[in-house]
C-alpha positions in Angstrom: 118.1 109.2 160.0 118.5 105.5 159.9 121.8 103.7 159.9 122.2 100.2 158.5 125.2 97.9 159.0 125.5 94.6 157.2 127.6 91.6 158.2 128.0 88.0 157.2 129.2 88.1 153.7 132.3 86.3 152.4 133.4 83.4 150.2 131.1 80.5 150.0 131.3 77.3 148.0 128.6 76.5 145.5 125.8 74.6 147.1 126.5 76.1 150.5 124.5 78.5 152.5 125.0 81.8 154.3 123.3 84.1 156.7 123.5 87.9 156.3 122.6 90.2 159.2 121.7 93.9 159.2 121.5 96.0 162.2 119.3 99.1 162.0 119.7 102.1 164.4 118.6 105.7 164.6 114.9 106.5 163.8 113.9 102.9 163.6 110.3 103.6 164.7 109.7 105.2 161.3 110.8 102.1 159.4 107.9 100.2 157.6 110.0 97.9 155.5 113.5 96.3 155.9 114.9 94.4 153.0 117.9 93.1 151.0 119.0 93.9 147.6 121.9 92.7 145.6 124.0 94.0 142.7 126.2 91.8 140.6 129.0 93.3 138.5 127.6 95.1 135.4 124.0 94.5 136.6 121.3 96.7 138.1 120.6 96.5 141.8 117.7 94.1 142.4 115.4 93.2 145.2 116.1 89.9 147.0 113.6 90.0 149.8 111.8 92.4 152.1 110.1 92.3 155.5 107.3 94.6 156.4 106.6 96.0 159.8 103.2 94.3 159.9 104.8 91.0 159.2 104.4 90.5 155.5 107.3 89.4 153.4 108.1 89.5 149.7 110.7 87.6 147.7 112.3 87.8 144.2 110.7 85.2 142.0 114.2 84.0 141.0 115.2 83.2 144.5 112.0 81.8 146.0 112.6 78.5 147.8 116.3 79.4 148.5 115.9 82.5 150.6 114.3 83.3 153.9 114.0 86.8 155.4 113.4 87.3 159.1 113.7 89.9 161.7 112.7 91.1 165.1 109.5 93.0 165.7 111.3 96.2 166.6 112.8 96.3 163.1 116.3 96.6 164.6 117.6 93.4 163.0 116.9 91.7 159.7 118.5 88.5 158.5 118.7 86.9 155.1 119.3 83.1 154.9 120.3 81.9 151.4 120.7 78.2 150.7 122.0 76.2 147.7 124.2 79.1 146.6 125.1 79.4 143.0 127.8 81.3 141.2 125.2 83.7 139.9 124.4 84.7 143.5 127.8 86.4 143.6 127.1 90.1 144.3 127.3 92.9 146.8 124.2 92.5 149.1 122.8 95.7 150.5 120.5 96.2 153.5 117.6 98.6 152.7 115.0 100.4 154.7 112.1 102.7 153.9 110.6 105.1 156.5 107.2 106.6 156.7 107.9 110.0 158.3 109.7 111.2 156.5 109.3 109.2 153.3 112.9 108.2 152.7 115.0 105.2 151.9 118.4 104.2 153.4 121.1 101.8 152.3 123.8 100.0 154.1 127.4 100.0 152.9 127.0 96.5 151.3 128.6 93.2 152.0 130.3 91.1 149.3 129.2 87.6 148.8 131.3 85.4 146.4 130.2 81.9 145.4 133.0 79.7 144.1 132.1 76.9 141.8 
């Protein structure tokens, strides 16, 4: 089992920036990717960015240039930095992990980000 706890959401003005944190615990040795998804009202959950154990990253095309994902090598912490926030970035942001053995995925409880125009 892996537990994920997010923090750092809140109300931010348009054009501002924020940093979300996710702390992983439990069977973290089995994690091979940690990432962030978001879900806006009435929309499907979508990938924002992901960090792989071996160091690679991936970003949603729609957010490239505005987001940076980082973390520690032990895959205990992952951060999401978002700049130049827009109203359409308003969503619940979820931390996500995939493990190798067993092949499972885990979600945090989510943290609300609201961007005011």
